[in-house]
DSSP file (Angstrom, degrees, kcal/mol; ACC not computed):
  #  RESIDUE AA STRUCTURE BP1 BP2  ACC     N-H-->O    O-->H-N    N-H-->O    O-->H-N    TCO  KAPPA ALPHA  PHI   PSI    X-CA   Y-CA   Z-CA
    1    1 A M              0   0    0      0, 0.0     2,-0.1     0, 0.0     0, 0.0   0.000 360.0 360.0 360.0 129.5   98.6  -46.1  -28.1
    2    2 A K        -     0   0    0      1,-0.1     3,-0.1     3,-0.0   100,-0.0  -0.438 360.0 -95.6 -80.0 150.0   97.9  -45.8  -24.4
    3    3 A K        -     0   0    0     -2,-0.1    -1,-0.1     1,-0.1     3,-0.1  -0.422  53.8-100.0 -60.4 135.7   95.2  -47.6  -22.5
    4    4 A P    >   -     0   0    0      0, 0.0     3,-1.7     0, 0.0     4,-0.3  -0.253  41.5 -98.2 -60.9 145.5   92.2  -45.3  -22.2
    5    5 A A  T 3  S+     0   0    0      1,-0.3    78,-0.2     2,-0.1    -3,-0.0  -0.366 108.2  17.3 -61.8 138.9   91.7  -43.5  -19.0
    6    6 A G  T >> S+     0   0    0     -3,-0.1     4,-0.7     1,-0.1     3,-0.6   0.430  88.0 119.1  80.4  -1.4   89.2  -45.1  -16.6
    7    7 A F  H X>  +     0   0    0     -3,-1.7     4,-1.6     1,-0.2     3,-0.5   0.808  61.9  68.0 -69.4 -29.1   89.4  -48.5  -18.5
    8    8 A D  H 3> S+     0   0    0     -4,-0.3     4,-1.9     1,-0.2    -1,-0.2   0.859  94.3  58.1 -59.1 -35.1   90.7  -50.4  -15.5
    9    9 A R  H <> S+     0   0    0     -3,-0.6     4,-1.7     1,-0.2    -1,-0.2   0.887 107.0  47.9 -60.7 -38.4   87.3  -49.9  -13.8
   10   10 A Y  H <X S+     0   0    0     -4,-0.7     4,-2.4    -3,-0.5    -1,-0.2   0.785 105.0  59.0 -75.4 -27.4   85.7  -51.7  -16.7
   11   11 A L  H  X S+     0   0    0     -4,-1.6     4,-1.9     2,-0.2    -2,-0.2   0.922 107.2  47.4 -63.8 -43.0   88.3  -54.5  -16.6
   12   12 A A  H  X S+     0   0    0     -4,-1.9     4,-1.5     1,-0.2    -2,-0.2   0.903 112.6  48.9 -64.6 -40.8   87.2  -55.2  -13.0
   13   13 A L  H  X S+     0   0    0     -4,-1.7     4,-2.2     1,-0.2    -1,-0.2   0.882 107.8  55.3 -64.6 -38.4   83.5  -55.1  -14.0
   14   14 A A  H  X S+     0   0    0     -4,-2.4     4,-2.7     1,-0.2     5,-0.2   0.885 102.3  56.6 -62.7 -39.0   84.3  -57.4  -16.9
   15   15 A E  H  X S+     0   0    0     -4,-1.9     4,-2.5     1,-0.2    -1,-0.2   0.923 108.8  46.7 -57.6 -44.1   85.8  -60.0  -14.5
   16   16 A R  H  X S+     0   0    0     -4,-1.5     4,-2.0     2,-0.2    -2,-0.2   0.903 111.1  51.6 -66.3 -40.8   82.5  -60.0  -12.6
   17   17 A F  H  <>S+     0   0    0     -4,-2.2     5,-2.5     1,-0.2     6,-0.4   0.922 112.8  45.6 -61.5 -43.6   80.5  -60.4  -15.8
   18   18 A L  H ><5S+     0   0    0     -4,-2.7     3,-1.1     1,-0.2    -2,-0.2   0.924 112.3  50.5 -65.3 -44.3   82.6  -63.3  -16.9
   19   19 A A  H 3<5S+     0   0    0     -4,-2.5    -1,-0.2     1,-0.3    -2,-0.2   0.833 113.6  45.4 -63.8 -32.6   82.4  -65.0  -13.5
   20   20 A R  T 3<5S-     0   0    0     -4,-2.0    -1,-0.3    -5,-0.2    -2,-0.2   0.402 110.2-118.5 -94.1   2.4   78.7  -64.7  -13.3
   21   21 A G  T < 5S+     0   0    0     -3,-1.1     4,-0.2    -4,-0.4    -3,-0.2   0.814  70.8 135.2  68.7  29.8   78.0  -65.8  -16.9
   22   22 A R     >< +     0   0    0     -5,-2.5     4,-1.8    -6,-0.2     3,-0.2   0.334  32.9 102.0 -94.2   6.2   76.4  -62.5  -17.9
   23   23 A V  H  > S+     0   0    0     -6,-0.4     4,-2.8     1,-0.2     5,-0.2   0.891  75.9  56.9 -62.3 -41.2   78.2  -62.1  -21.2
   24   24 A P  H  > S+     0   0    0      0, 0.0     4,-2.0     0, 0.0    -1,-0.2   0.916 108.3  47.5 -57.2 -41.4   75.2  -63.2  -23.4
   25   25 A A  H  > S+     0   0    0     -3,-0.2     4,-2.2    -4,-0.2    -2,-0.2   0.892 111.7  51.4 -64.9 -38.4   73.1  -60.5  -21.8
   26   26 A L  H  X S+     0   0    0     -4,-1.8     4,-2.6     1,-0.2     5,-0.2   0.929 108.5  50.9 -61.7 -45.8   75.8  -58.0  -22.4
   27   27 A L  H  X S+     0   0    0     -4,-2.8     4,-2.2     1,-0.2    -2,-0.2   0.881 109.3  50.9 -61.8 -38.8   76.1  -59.1  -26.1
   28   28 A F  H  X S+     0   0    0     -4,-2.0     4,-1.9    -5,-0.2    -1,-0.2   0.935 111.5  47.1 -63.9 -45.9   72.4  -58.6  -26.6
   29   29 A A  H  X S+     0   0    0     -4,-2.2     4,-2.0     1,-0.2    -2,-0.2   0.891 111.8  50.3 -64.9 -39.6   72.5  -55.1  -25.1
   30   30 A V  H  X S+     0   0    0     -4,-2.6     4,-3.1     1,-0.2    -1,-0.2   0.899 108.0  53.8 -65.0 -40.1   75.5  -54.1  -27.2
   31   31 A A  H  X S+     0   0    0     -4,-2.2     4,-1.0    -5,-0.2    -1,-0.2   0.895 108.1  50.2 -61.9 -39.7   73.8  -55.4  -30.3
   32   32 A R  H  < S+     0   0    0     -4,-1.9     3,-0.3     1,-0.2     4,-0.3   0.922 116.0  41.0 -64.5 -43.6   70.7  -53.2  -29.6
   33   33 A K  H >< S+     0   0    0     -4,-2.0     3,-1.2     1,-0.2    -2,-0.2   0.892 112.8  53.6 -72.2 -39.1   72.8  -50.1  -29.1
   34   34 A S  H >< S+     0   0    0     -4,-3.1     3,-1.9     1,-0.3    -1,-0.2   0.657  84.8  83.9 -74.3 -14.2   75.2  -50.8  -32.0
   35   35 A A  T 3< S+     0   0    0     -4,-1.0    -1,-0.3     1,-0.3    -2,-0.1   0.782  90.7  52.9 -58.2 -24.8   72.4  -51.1  -34.5
   36   36 A R  T <  S+     0   0    0     -3,-1.2     2,-0.6    -4,-0.3    -1,-0.3   0.580  96.9  78.6 -85.9  -9.7   72.4  -47.3  -34.8
   37   37 A L    <   +     0   0    0     -3,-1.9     4,-0.1    -4,-0.2    -1,-0.1  -0.879  43.3 170.6-108.8 118.0   76.1  -47.1  -35.5
   38   38 A K  S >  S+     0   0    0     -2,-0.6     3,-0.6     2,-0.1     4,-0.4   0.796  72.1  68.8 -87.7 -31.9   77.4  -47.9  -39.0
   39   39 A L  T 3  S+     0   0    0      1,-0.2     3,-0.2     2,-0.1     4,-0.2   0.871 115.6  18.6 -60.1 -44.6   81.0  -46.7  -38.4
   40   40 A V  T 3> S+     0   0    0      1,-0.1     4,-2.8    -6,-0.1     5,-0.3   0.206  88.1 114.3-114.3  14.9   82.2  -49.4  -35.9
   41   41 A K  H <> S+     0   0    0     -3,-0.6     4,-2.5     1,-0.2     5,-0.2   0.877  77.8  49.8 -57.2 -41.5   79.6  -52.0  -36.6
   42   42 A A  H  > S+     0   0    0     -4,-0.4     4,-2.3     2,-0.2    -1,-0.2   0.919 113.0  46.2 -66.2 -43.0   82.1  -54.5  -38.1
   43   43 A D  H  > S+     0   0    0      2,-0.2     4,-2.4     1,-0.2    -2,-0.2   0.922 113.9  48.7 -65.3 -43.0   84.5  -54.2  -35.2
   44   44 A L  H  X S+     0   0    0     -4,-2.8     4,-2.5     1,-0.2    -2,-0.2   0.921 111.1  50.4 -61.5 -43.3   81.7  -54.5  -32.6
   45   45 A R  H  X S+     0   0    0     -4,-2.5     4,-2.7    -5,-0.3    -1,-0.2   0.907 110.1  50.3 -62.2 -42.2   80.4  -57.6  -34.4
   46   46 A L  H  X S+     0   0    0     -4,-2.3     4,-2.5     2,-0.2    -1,-0.2   0.929 111.4  47.7 -62.4 -45.5   83.8  -59.1  -34.4
   47   47 A L  H  X S+     0   0    0     -4,-2.4     4,-2.4     1,-0.2    -2,-0.2   0.893 112.8  49.6 -63.2 -39.5   84.2  -58.5  -30.7
   48   48 A Q  H  X S+     0   0    0     -4,-2.5     4,-2.6     2,-0.2    -2,-0.2   0.926 111.7  47.4 -65.0 -45.0   80.8  -59.9  -30.0
   49   49 A E  H  X S+     0   0    0     -4,-2.7     4,-2.8     2,-0.2     5,-0.2   0.900 112.0  50.9 -63.8 -40.4   81.4  -63.0  -32.0
   50   50 A L  H  X S+     0   0    0     -4,-2.5     4,-2.0    -5,-0.2    -2,-0.2   0.938 112.4  45.6 -62.0 -47.8   84.8  -63.5  -30.3
   51   51 A A  H  X S+     0   0    0     -4,-2.4     4,-2.7     2,-0.2     5,-0.2   0.918 114.6  48.8 -62.4 -43.4   83.3  -63.2  -26.8
   52   52 A L  H  X S+     0   0    0     -4,-2.6     4,-2.0     1,-0.2     6,-0.3   0.938 111.7  47.2 -63.3 -48.8   80.4  -65.5  -27.7
   53   53 A A  H  <>S+     0   0    0     -4,-2.8     6,-1.9     1,-0.2     5,-1.8   0.860 115.0  48.6 -62.3 -34.6   82.6  -68.2  -29.2
   54   54 A T  H ><5S+     0   0    0     -4,-2.0     3,-0.9    -5,-0.2    -2,-0.2   0.936 111.9  45.3 -73.3 -46.7   84.9  -68.0  -26.2
   55   55 A V  H 3<5S+     0   0    0     -4,-2.7    -2,-0.2     1,-0.3    -1,-0.2   0.790 111.5  54.6 -70.5 -24.5   82.2  -68.2  -23.5
   56   56 A R  T 3<5S-     0   0    0     -4,-2.0    -1,-0.3    -5,-0.2    -2,-0.2   0.640 114.1-120.7 -76.6 -14.4   80.5  -71.1  -25.4
   57   57 A G  T < 5S+     0   0    0     -3,-0.9    -3,-0.2    -4,-0.4    -2,-0.1   0.570  83.4 115.4  84.9   8.8   83.8  -72.9  -25.3
   58   58 A Q  S   <S+     0   0    0     -5,-1.8     2,-0.6    -6,-0.3    -4,-0.2   0.880  74.9  44.0 -77.2 -38.8   84.0  -73.1  -29.1
   59   59 A Y        +     0   0    0     -6,-1.9    -2,-0.2    -9,-0.1    -1,-0.2  -0.935  61.9 165.1-112.0 117.9   87.1  -71.0  -29.4
   60   60 A R        +     0   0    0     -2,-0.6    -1,-0.1     1,-0.1    -6,-0.0   0.402  55.8  81.4-114.7   0.8   89.8  -71.8  -26.8
   61   61 A Q        +     0   0    0      2,-0.1     2,-0.2    49,-0.1    -1,-0.1   0.471  63.3 117.2 -89.0  -0.3   92.9  -70.1  -28.2
   62   62 A L  S    S-     0   0    0     -3,-0.2    49,-0.0     1,-0.1    48,-0.0  -0.479  71.4-117.3 -76.4 134.0   92.1  -66.7  -26.8
   63   63 A N    >>  -     0   0    0     -2,-0.2     4,-1.9     1,-0.1     3,-0.9  -0.507  23.3-131.6 -61.3 127.8   94.4  -65.1  -24.2
   64   64 A P  H 3> S+     0   0    0      0, 0.0     4,-2.2     0, 0.0    -1,-0.1   0.823 107.7  56.1 -56.8 -31.5   92.2  -64.6  -21.1
   65   65 A R  H 3> S+     0   0    0      2,-0.2     4,-2.2     1,-0.2     5,-0.1   0.844 104.6  53.0 -68.9 -31.8   93.4  -61.0  -20.8
   66   66 A A  H <> S+     0   0    0     -3,-0.9     4,-2.6     2,-0.2    -1,-0.2   0.919 108.4  49.3 -67.5 -43.0   92.2  -60.4  -24.3
   67   67 A L  H  X S+     0   0    0     -4,-1.9     4,-2.7     1,-0.2     5,-0.2   0.923 110.7  50.8 -60.9 -43.4   88.7  -61.7  -23.4
   68   68 A L  H  X S+     0   0    0     -4,-2.2     4,-2.5     1,-0.2    -1,-0.2   0.917 111.4  47.6 -59.6 -44.4   88.7  -59.5  -20.3
   69   69 A A  H  X S+     0   0    0     -4,-2.2     4,-2.4     2,-0.2    -2,-0.2   0.885 111.4  50.8 -65.3 -39.2   89.6  -56.5  -22.4
   70   70 A V  H  X S+     0   0    0     -4,-2.6     4,-2.2     2,-0.2    -2,-0.2   0.942 112.8  44.9 -64.2 -47.7   87.0  -57.3  -25.0
   71   71 A V  H  X S+     0   0    0     -4,-2.7     4,-2.4     1,-0.2    -2,-0.2   0.907 113.1  51.6 -63.9 -41.0   84.2  -57.7  -22.4
   72   72 A A  H  X S+     0   0    0     -4,-2.5     4,-2.6    -5,-0.2    -1,-0.2   0.907 109.5  49.9 -61.9 -41.6   85.4  -54.5  -20.7
   73   73 A A  H  X S+     0   0    0     -4,-2.4     4,-2.6     2,-0.2    -1,-0.2   0.895 110.6  49.6 -64.8 -39.4   85.3  -52.6  -24.0
   74   74 A L  H  X S+     0   0    0     -4,-2.2     4,-1.9     2,-0.2    -1,-0.2   0.889 111.5  49.2 -66.6 -38.2   81.8  -53.8  -24.6
   75   75 A L  H  X S+     0   0    0     -4,-2.4     4,-1.9     2,-0.2    -2,-0.2   0.915 111.4  49.3 -64.4 -43.0   80.7  -52.8  -21.1
   76   76 A Y  H  < S+     0   0    0     -4,-2.6    -2,-0.2     1,-0.2    -1,-0.2   0.930 110.3  50.9 -61.2 -45.4   82.3  -49.3  -21.7
   77   77 A F  H  < S+     0   0    0     -4,-2.6    -1,-0.2     1,-0.2    -2,-0.2   0.878 112.6  46.9 -58.7 -39.1   80.5  -49.0  -25.0
   78   78 A L  H  < S+     0   0    0     -4,-1.9    -1,-0.2    -5,-0.2    -2,-0.2   0.791  90.0  95.9 -76.0 -29.2   77.2  -49.9  -23.3
   79   79 A S     <  -     0   0    0     -4,-1.9     3,-0.2     1,-0.2     7,-0.1  -0.463  58.2-160.9 -68.5 123.9   77.6  -47.5  -20.3
   80   80 A P  S    S+     0   0    0      0, 0.0     6,-2.3     0, 0.0     2,-0.7   0.739  83.0  56.2 -76.5 -20.7   75.8  -44.2  -20.9
   81   81 A L  S    S+     0   0    0      4,-0.2     2,-0.1     5,-0.1    -2,-0.0  -0.808  74.9 118.3-116.1  90.5   77.9  -42.5  -18.3
   82   82 A D  S    S-     0   0    0     -2,-0.7   -76,-0.1    -3,-0.2    -5,-0.0  -0.315  86.0 -45.1-126.2-148.5   81.6  -42.8  -19.0
   83   83 A M  S    S+     0   0    0      1,-0.3   -77,-0.0   -78,-0.2     9,-0.0   0.908 139.2  22.1 -55.3 -44.7   84.3  -40.2  -19.8
   84   84 A I  S    S-     0   0    0      8,-0.2    -1,-0.3     7,-0.0    12,-0.2  -0.971  98.4-118.6-122.8 113.4   81.9  -38.4  -22.2
   85   85 A P    >   -     0   0    0      0, 0.0     3,-1.8     0, 0.0    -4,-0.2  -0.227  16.9-131.3 -55.5 135.8   78.2  -39.1  -21.5
   86   86 A D  T 3  S+     0   0    0     -6,-2.3     6,-0.2     1,-0.3     7,-0.1   0.728 100.1  68.5 -62.3 -24.0   76.6  -40.8  -24.5
   87   87 A W  T 3  S+     0   0    0     -7,-0.4    -1,-0.3     5,-0.1    -6,-0.1   0.555  71.6 103.7 -77.9  -5.4   73.6  -38.4  -24.5
   88   88 A L  S X> S-     0   0    0     -3,-1.8     4,-2.5     1,-0.1     3,-0.8  -0.677  81.1-119.7 -76.7 115.8   75.8  -35.4  -25.6
   89   89 A P  T 34 S+     0   0    0      0, 0.0     2,-0.2     0, 0.0    -2,-0.1  -0.269  85.8   1.6 -61.9 136.0   75.0  -35.0  -29.3
   90   90 A G  T 34 S+     0   0    0      1,-0.2    -2,-0.0     4,-0.0    -3,-0.0   0.006 137.2  42.7  84.0 -30.6   77.9  -35.3  -31.7
   91   91 A V  T X> S+     0   0    0     -3,-0.8     3,-1.6    -2,-0.2     4,-0.5   0.517  81.0  95.5-123.3 -10.7   80.6  -36.2  -29.1
   92   92 A G  T 3< S+     0   0    0     -4,-2.5     4,-0.3     1,-0.3    -8,-0.2   0.745  91.8  40.9 -60.2 -27.0   78.9  -38.6  -26.7
   93   93 A L  T 3> S+     0   0    0     -5,-0.2     4,-2.6    -7,-0.1    -1,-0.3   0.432  87.0  94.7-101.6   0.9   80.2  -41.7  -28.4
   94   94 A L  H <> S+     0   0    0     -3,-1.6     4,-2.1     1,-0.2    -2,-0.1   0.910  88.0  46.0 -60.7 -43.0   83.8  -40.5  -29.2
   95   95 A D  H  X S+     0   0    0     -4,-0.5     4,-2.3     2,-0.2    -1,-0.2   0.877 111.4  53.4 -68.4 -35.5   85.2  -42.0  -26.0
   96   96 A D  H  > S+     0   0    0     -4,-0.3     4,-2.5     1,-0.2    -2,-0.2   0.931 110.3  47.2 -61.3 -45.0   83.4  -45.3  -26.7
   97   97 A L  H  X S+     0   0    0     -4,-2.6     4,-2.6     1,-0.2    -2,-0.2   0.870 110.3  52.9 -64.8 -36.8   84.9  -45.4  -30.2
   98   98 A A  H  X S+     0   0    0     -4,-2.1     4,-2.3    -5,-0.2    -1,-0.2   0.908 109.7  47.9 -65.5 -41.6   88.3  -44.6  -28.8
   99   99 A V  H  X S+     0   0    0     -4,-2.3     4,-2.5     2,-0.2     5,-0.2   0.934 113.1  48.0 -65.1 -45.5   88.1  -47.5  -26.3
  100  100 A L  H  X S+     0   0    0     -4,-2.5     4,-2.6     1,-0.2     5,-0.2   0.920 112.1  49.7 -60.7 -43.2   86.9  -49.9  -29.0
  101  101 A A  H  X S+     0   0    0     -4,-2.6     4,-2.6     1,-0.2     5,-0.2   0.895 110.0  51.4 -62.7 -39.8   89.7  -48.8  -31.3
  102  102 A W  H  X S+     0   0    0     -4,-2.3     4,-3.3     2,-0.2     5,-0.3   0.935 111.8  45.9 -63.5 -45.8   92.3  -49.3  -28.5
  103  103 A V  H  X S+     0   0    0     -4,-2.5     4,-2.3     2,-0.2    -2,-0.2   0.930 114.1  48.5 -63.8 -44.7   91.1  -52.8  -27.8
  104  104 A V  H  < S+     0   0    0     -4,-2.6    -1,-0.2    -5,-0.2    -2,-0.2   0.924 117.7  41.3 -61.7 -44.0   91.0  -53.7  -31.5
  105  105 A R  H >< S+     0   0    0     -4,-2.6     3,-1.2    -5,-0.2     4,-0.2   0.930 116.1  48.3 -70.2 -44.7   94.5  -52.3  -32.1
  106  106 A H  H 3< S+     0   0    0     -4,-3.3     3,-0.2     1,-0.3    -2,-0.2   0.852 122.6  33.6 -65.7 -35.3   96.0  -53.7  -28.9
  107  107 A W  T 3X S+     0   0    0     -4,-2.3     4,-2.3    -5,-0.3    -1,-0.3  -0.010  79.1 126.0-109.8  28.0   94.6  -57.2  -29.4
  108  108 A Q  H <> S+     0   0    0     -3,-1.2     4,-2.8     1,-0.2     5,-0.2   0.860  71.9  53.7 -57.1 -40.3   94.9  -57.2  -33.2
  109  109 A V  H  > S+     0   0    0     -3,-0.2     4,-2.2    -4,-0.2    -1,-0.2   0.923 110.8  46.7 -62.4 -43.5   96.9  -60.5  -33.3
  110  110 A E  H  > S+     0   0    0      2,-0.2     4,-2.1    -3,-0.2    -2,-0.2   0.901 113.1  49.2 -64.1 -40.9   94.3  -62.2  -31.2
  111  111 A L  H  X S+     0   0    0     -4,-2.3     4,-2.4     2,-0.2    -2,-0.2   0.893 110.3  50.5 -67.2 -39.4   91.5  -60.9  -33.4
  112  112 A D  H  X S+     0   0    0     -4,-2.8     4,-2.1     2,-0.2    -1,-0.2   0.906 110.0  50.3 -63.8 -41.4   93.2  -61.9  -36.6
  113  113 A A  H  X S+     0   0    0     -4,-2.2     4,-2.2     1,-0.2    -2,-0.2   0.896 110.3  50.4 -63.6 -39.8   93.7  -65.5  -35.2
  114  114 A F  H  X S+     0   0    0     -4,-2.1     4,-3.5     2,-0.2     5,-0.2   0.920 107.8  52.8 -63.8 -43.2   90.0  -65.6  -34.3
  115  115 A K  H  X S+     0   0    0     -4,-2.4     4,-2.7     1,-0.2    -2,-0.2   0.902 109.2  49.4 -60.2 -40.8   89.0  -64.5  -37.8
  116  116 A V  H  X S+     0   0    0     -4,-2.1     4,-1.0     2,-0.2    -1,-0.2   0.936 114.4  45.3 -62.0 -46.1   91.1  -67.3  -39.3
  117  117 A W  H >< S+     0   0    0     -4,-2.2     3,-0.7     2,-0.2     4,-0.5   0.948 114.3  48.4 -61.2 -49.8   89.5  -69.8  -36.9
  118  118 A R  H >< S+     0   0    0     -4,-3.5     3,-1.4     1,-0.3    -2,-0.2   0.905 109.9  51.2 -59.0 -44.4   86.0  -68.5  -37.5
  119  119 A D  H 3< S+     0   0    0     -4,-2.7    -1,-0.3     1,-0.3    -2,-0.2   0.716 107.3  54.5 -69.5 -19.3   86.4  -68.5  -41.3
  120  120 A A  T << S+     0   0    0     -4,-1.0    -1,-0.3    -3,-0.7    -2,-0.2   0.495  91.9  98.6 -89.2  -4.6   87.6  -72.1  -41.2
  121  121 A Q  S <  S-     0   0    0     -3,-1.4    -3,-0.0    -4,-0.5    -4,-0.0  -0.310  84.6 -87.5 -81.7 165.7   84.5  -73.3  -39.3
  122  122 A S     >  -     0   0    0      1,-0.1     4,-2.3    -2,-0.1     5,-0.2  -0.209  39.4-107.4 -65.5 161.9   81.4  -74.9  -40.7
  123  123 A R  H  > S+     0   0    0      1,-0.2     4,-2.4     2,-0.2     5,-0.2   0.870 119.5  56.4 -58.6 -38.4   78.6  -72.8  -42.0
  124  124 A E  H  > S+     0   0    0      2,-0.2     4,-2.3     1,-0.2    -1,-0.2   0.903 107.8  46.4 -63.8 -42.4   76.4  -73.8  -39.0
  125  125 A I  H  > S+     0   0    0      2,-0.2     4,-1.9     1,-0.2    -2,-0.2   0.925 112.4  50.2 -67.2 -43.7   79.0  -72.5  -36.5
  126  126 A R  H  X S+     0   0    0     -4,-2.3     4,-1.4     1,-0.2    -2,-0.2   0.904 112.4  47.9 -60.8 -40.3   79.5  -69.3  -38.4
  127  127 A Q  H  X S+     0   0    0     -4,-2.4     4,-1.3     1,-0.2    -1,-0.2   0.886 108.2  54.3 -67.5 -38.2   75.8  -68.7  -38.5
  128  128 A S  H  < S+     0   0    0     -4,-2.3    -1,-0.2     1,-0.2    -2,-0.2   0.840 107.8  50.8 -66.2 -31.0   75.5  -69.5  -34.7
  129  129 A L  H  < S+     0   0    0     -4,-1.9    -1,-0.2     1,-0.2    -2,-0.2   0.826 107.0  54.1 -72.7 -31.0   78.1  -66.8  -34.0
  130  130 A A  H  < S+     0   0    0     -4,-1.4     2,-1.1    -5,-0.2    -2,-0.2   0.767  95.7  74.6 -73.4 -24.4   76.1  -64.3  -36.1
  131  131 A L  S  < S-     0   0    0     -4,-1.3    -1,-0.2    -5,-0.1     3,-0.1  -0.755  79.8-154.8 -91.2  97.6   73.0  -65.0  -34.1
  132  132 A L        -     0   0    0     -2,-1.1    -2,-0.1     1,-0.1    -3,-0.1  -0.356  27.2 -92.4 -70.6 152.4   73.7  -63.3  -30.8
  133  133 A P        -     0   0    0      0, 0.0    -1,-0.1     0, 0.0     3,-0.1  -0.267  40.2-120.9 -64.0 150.9   71.9  -64.5  -27.7
  134  134 A G        -     0   0    0      1,-0.2  -106,-0.2    -3,-0.1  -105,-0.1  -0.229  47.0 -65.0 -81.1 178.1   68.6  -62.9  -26.7
  135  135 A P        -     0   0    0      0, 0.0     2,-0.3     0, 0.0    -1,-0.2  -0.348  55.9-111.0 -66.8 146.2   68.0  -61.2  -23.5
  136  136 A E        -     0   0    0     -3,-0.1  -114,-0.0  -114,-0.1     3,-0.0  -0.563  27.7-144.8 -77.1 139.7   68.1  -63.3  -20.4
  137  137 A R        -     0   0    0     -2,-0.3     2,-0.1    -3,-0.1    -1,-0.0  -0.882  22.4-110.1-105.3 136.4   64.8  -63.9  -18.7
  138  138 A P        -     0   0    0      0, 0.0     2,-0.2     0, 0.0    -1,-0.0  -0.386  37.0-115.7 -63.0 139.4   64.6  -64.2  -14.9
  139  139 A S        -     0   0    0      1,-0.1     2,-0.7    -2,-0.1    -3,-0.0  -0.482  23.3-123.1 -76.1 147.2   63.8  -67.7  -13.8
  140  140 A R              0   0    0     -2,-0.2    -1,-0.1     1,-0.1     0, 0.0  -0.844 360.0 360.0 -99.2 116.6   60.6  -68.2  -12.0
  141  141 A G              0   0    0     -2,-0.7    -1,-0.1     0, 0.0    -2,-0.1   0.251 360.0 360.0  -4.6 360.0   61.1  -69.7   -8.6
């Protein structure tokens, strides 16, 4: 399966999100949008948990390129104006689903390793991964 067209732009954006510590805000926004989608909810949740555990420093075995691809896919999913605008009824999310499917398939070994790690963790850690961060609030001067 080939890398989706236009995905490189999101890889560059993902680098900036990671460098600026903006992944928690991204995860919150993705959770809000994904609440309406039943079809890919499990894959989205897995990608969110993986990103969260990695940026928290809990999970350290992830290939940095895999993290970059996961964050880029979440950014692509969140973007309303991508290859097919999300507001087009019936087809607007097809490209988003294709990008998510590509990332899941391309990084399947990494995702499987994360699932093994996650399932071996204490109940508290598993619960903390299920509780995605809330929206970031701007600090007051």
